[in-house]
Each structure stands twice: as C-alpha cells, then as structure tokens.
C-alpha positions in Angstrom: 96.3 94.6 128.1 93.6 94.8 125.4 91.9 93.1 122.0 93.7 95.0 119.6 93.4 94.4 116.1 91.7 91.2 114.7 93.7 90.8 111.8 90.9 91.7 109.5 92.6 94.3 107.9 95.0 94.8 105.0 98.4 93.4 106.6 100.4 95.3 104.0 102.1 92.5 102.4 98.7 91.1 101.4 97.6 94.5 99.8 101.0 95.2 97.9 101.7 91.7 97.4 98.5 90.8 95.6 98.7 93.9 93.0 99.6 92.3 89.9 100.6 88.9 91.4 99.8 86.2 88.9 99.4 83.5 91.8 96.9 85.1 94.3 96.7 82.0 96.8 94.9 82.6 100.0 96.6 85.0 102.0 95.2 87.7 104.7 93.8 89.9 102.1 92.2 87.2 100.2 90.5 85.6 103.2 89.1 88.9 104.1 87.8 89.1 100.3 86.4 85.6 100.4 84.2 86.2 103.4 82.9 89.4 101.8 81.8 87.2 98.6 80.5 84.6 100.7 78.3 87.1 102.6 77.5 89.3 99.7 77.7 87.5 96.8 77.4 89.0 93.3 76.1 92.4 94.8 79.3 93.9 95.5 82.1 91.3 94.2 83.8 94.1 92.4 83.9 96.1 95.5 85.2 93.3 97.5 87.7 92.7 95.2 88.8 96.2 94.6 89.4 96.8 98.2 91.1 93.4 99.2 93.0 92.1 96.3 93.4 94.5 93.1 95.8 91.9 91.5 92.8 89.7 91.2 90.5 91.8 89.4 91.6 90.7 86.0 91.1 87.0 87.1 87.6 87.8 87.6 86.9 89.7 84.6 88.2 87.0 82.5 85.8 84.7 84.2 82.9 87.0 83.7 84.0 87.3 80.0 83.4 83.7 79.6 86.8 82.0 80.6 85.9 79.2 83.2 89.6 78.3 83.6 90.7 82.1 84.3 90.6 81.3 88.1 90.8 77.6 88.0 92.7 76.0 91.2 94.5 73.6 88.8 96.6 76.7 87.5 97.1 77.9 91.3 95.0 81.0 90.8 92.5 82.2 93.5 91.3 79.1 95.2 88.5 81.3 97.0 86.9 82.2 93.8 86.7 78.9 92.3 85.1 77.7 95.6 82.7 80.6 95.4 82.0 79.8 91.8 81.6 76.1 92.9 78.8 77.2 95.3 77.2 78.5 92.4 77.7 82.4 94.2 79.2 84.0 91.0 77.1 82.3 88.4 74.2 84.8 88.5 76.9 87.5 87.8 78.2 86.0 84.8 76.5 87.6 81.5 
C-alpha cells in the first residue's frame, strides 16, 4: 500500500485533448491550471497555460488583446479563466 499519485499531473487525455480543443471545459489539466492561476495570478499566467492547457492559450491571448468575450462562460469556453477574471486576477495583466 502507498500514497501513489495525487492526480495533480497531466492525465494524458487532459493534455492531448486540450490542444486545439475549442471548448476547454474544466477537466483534470484545467483544474491544475486554475489553482496555478489563483496562486500566481498574473506573474506566470502564460507559464501556467503553456504547461497545463496549450489549447487555451489563444483564448487568453484574445482576452489580453481586448476581447472580453474570448473566454466567456456563455460561449462555453474556459470557465476557470472567466472566474479568474471575475476576481480581477487577470485585470492587472491586460494592456
């Protein structure tokens, strides 16, 4: 018996499935990125995204570019990012 993996890493489908996936709903890798965003906020936001869900980087870039609906939950995109934006977490990053 032992502790084993806590489930914090990439679970395979979370990684590959996220790349180019237009609907990045909350899944294993997104939850890791969400906690990363909450912990580090703007400082390493792209680092978190690059590591945890490559498919959603374009969504964030569009948001940073001034499209506030790029990650809107109403379109089904990136609930965790919209939530982070609601907390004004990414506001300081916006140009």
